Steps between C-alpha positions, in 0.01 A plus 500: 500500500472123547688450172762750616545321832527167317766639268701641790477169684623314191787745454601455863496123452730531200731740683530249784588218260880496510533276195281726287684813618839354405366370169359830384799697635715274286270566207531875556877474479489281189263747333739781588780305338286416196424869446865600527605218270238553228559874473878449507493231232269675256665840535855361485419313178339809349795712616754261345317458168231769454291233326143383568595166345751440779262617773238268354753217493591578861131470586499157337795391711352641822167320463585220255622247758163534671361283220691212663347564841266202469808280531564620855142432614572149628809634676287749691262220595787272607752733666462649842370854463807635678734356237275607213486855635864551602705328228399721204568818699859399577563384144366820345715712733809332363402525132406870495845589635651396164399835345667729758810277498514530120472878531780517758735307271403694188318207337145633509309475172145439387599136439594455868173659611294283264678182614437574868128576453379143423730354768334718766156413364567127488619468859205711615222287357425340836423839655137570417364141503665433836382827656144466368479138611634594846230759574219246566740307725567790736145640520161338547266456206253752643768771479640410158347786299591750771853359513541526123359853504739614775785308337433669166431845648818518704718352226347727236550807718867414529528427129318822411736712707816309409423499127444873495818554702691262275482753220656757730765249612594419142564868438680547834719191545476317169341172399806291593490610865136394513610143428697508827194621691297224337744236627460633853119472480528134396712420806264684737200313352682169544552580870131582551373192317748279680361596840134419425387246757358225279434196717352155452239478224557862398869448421440333163225420253289191464734317265802571718317373805423177321871459436586538867211296634510211256869495426451551127361754266131466411590525133773585254592858422355465148176350634456783749571750224231342282250494787547870567468586132188282468331682787566835333374398155190319628381767742392864493863593558578443129283779353613731780863434409436548127332835561788621712750381237325708233540811712863413579581468131392853413633648824836353401472680166442835669760458775772435242471861382431659838863613555499672160159654574626626838810646334269678258305656789800566724779273626574207732296671772196495273552129442502441874186712543312305232592167657420645842156604373431142399596376846304779672185409310540135591564603861166678532323225311642237733374698798141510374485138382309388808228756421401307185583143607131425562401612149500257204865465402417471130323835487766668712774379263319612185451849638852519648681427174269722296576798725871417497509500120323834470723674755817359343404616151406843635843530662680414177290741297557782750882453495551743786747412775273561799170419330628173358640395838160560662308316228740204509442477875124500447537232234666260742269566796232249388773254402633512857161394633474225238843359589404457866165340417630259237782390730258436787265317263772264377652449845159402637374291210815299429569207737801571723711216365476647147539867584873533429466335160192698402655833599817410309306396188299822503824696537647314202214608275557866582874442484466384142256770390681804641840440335338426167326835532821672607687365200222608267485842665873550465483425128192717445665786689779513242266595216176624660413796721571426867154621620331271247688197629440605862126522438491124439512459878157663523378279218618202703291604802192544283570162343501327839168667585350377173640151557331468841179639350473236226595206726181387681690325781701816569223754442275333759772403746389523862647730768842412635354446846262238359777273367515175698843377616647241264210528254720547191587148393515288187170325561291807577649730238519776762 
């Protein structure tokens, strides 16, 4: 009961934090838009071409620009959080409207869709690093794990519902109309982020503050970029990033053929249900992350990815619409818990002045791995059985589990709650 009272007190503290409420409401809206956009893009490309190669190529274009995310790290650390949060939302709203305009004037083609995809992705690369770096600035360090858990739970619940409904929307109003809805979500998110009350030291990061206080930047853009990269490679963050990249590679392979697999089991609604199952699993996992935060993070991760791999493979083998949806949800439940814990671990261990660059560099690694996997999956899907290619996602989960198992520093990693603030640095090695 003491633990329950503590949790309720922490939740009340977060609910009373106006900056946090606006930040995660904005994240909810962006996740809603992301779900609408991803389902619309992948299904529209499949509808226009009927080819897994093109859906795989679309996956490359959706995630490919994320490989360049490390370049925006210093921008996140220099810009005010308000600018870093609002600007990409407004820009993306304008770019996604190209597709419905092309449809209105009879110019819509797969080429137009494929050209727009990387433009949307490029202007959105500030999103995640800026939002993740902003969380510690609007909540106290003692509430960071709880904040990330609530942040992930609420956003995943929205994504789970919206992704499942997106399949129904595609069938009801068409993929092009969903682009219009996506543009609206970007503008709403921009409004929410723009009204967050950052003040004083919380308005910008350490490097930006040095610019304002000293009248000059503490270092060149290239030097700051190198410093952030050096911290990643010389600390425990590096093997964590490599493990996640391995999983992203093979998940990209499987996701490239997911529209074709859904079409085999049903239709666009099935595709939405499968994506919704992934989000639902991550939703529940995010909610229970705090239950295991006091357990050794290395052991939790090994077990989480092993279970995820087994459930995913079981779902592919079953190839039943309802059964596969349930098993896919179970596969992503432990991954949801892992995502909250690894984010809290990095946010705590990385010094504040490096956080934007580190988050951006980690995002770049996954951004490079996923599109490579998507391209490979699209090619494999043209001459191999779709279930066989899809099963590589489960192999990826098992591979991450094995990777953490054979890495001593990861296998024995301490609980998330035992990580000391700012302890991940070049000198200590994390």
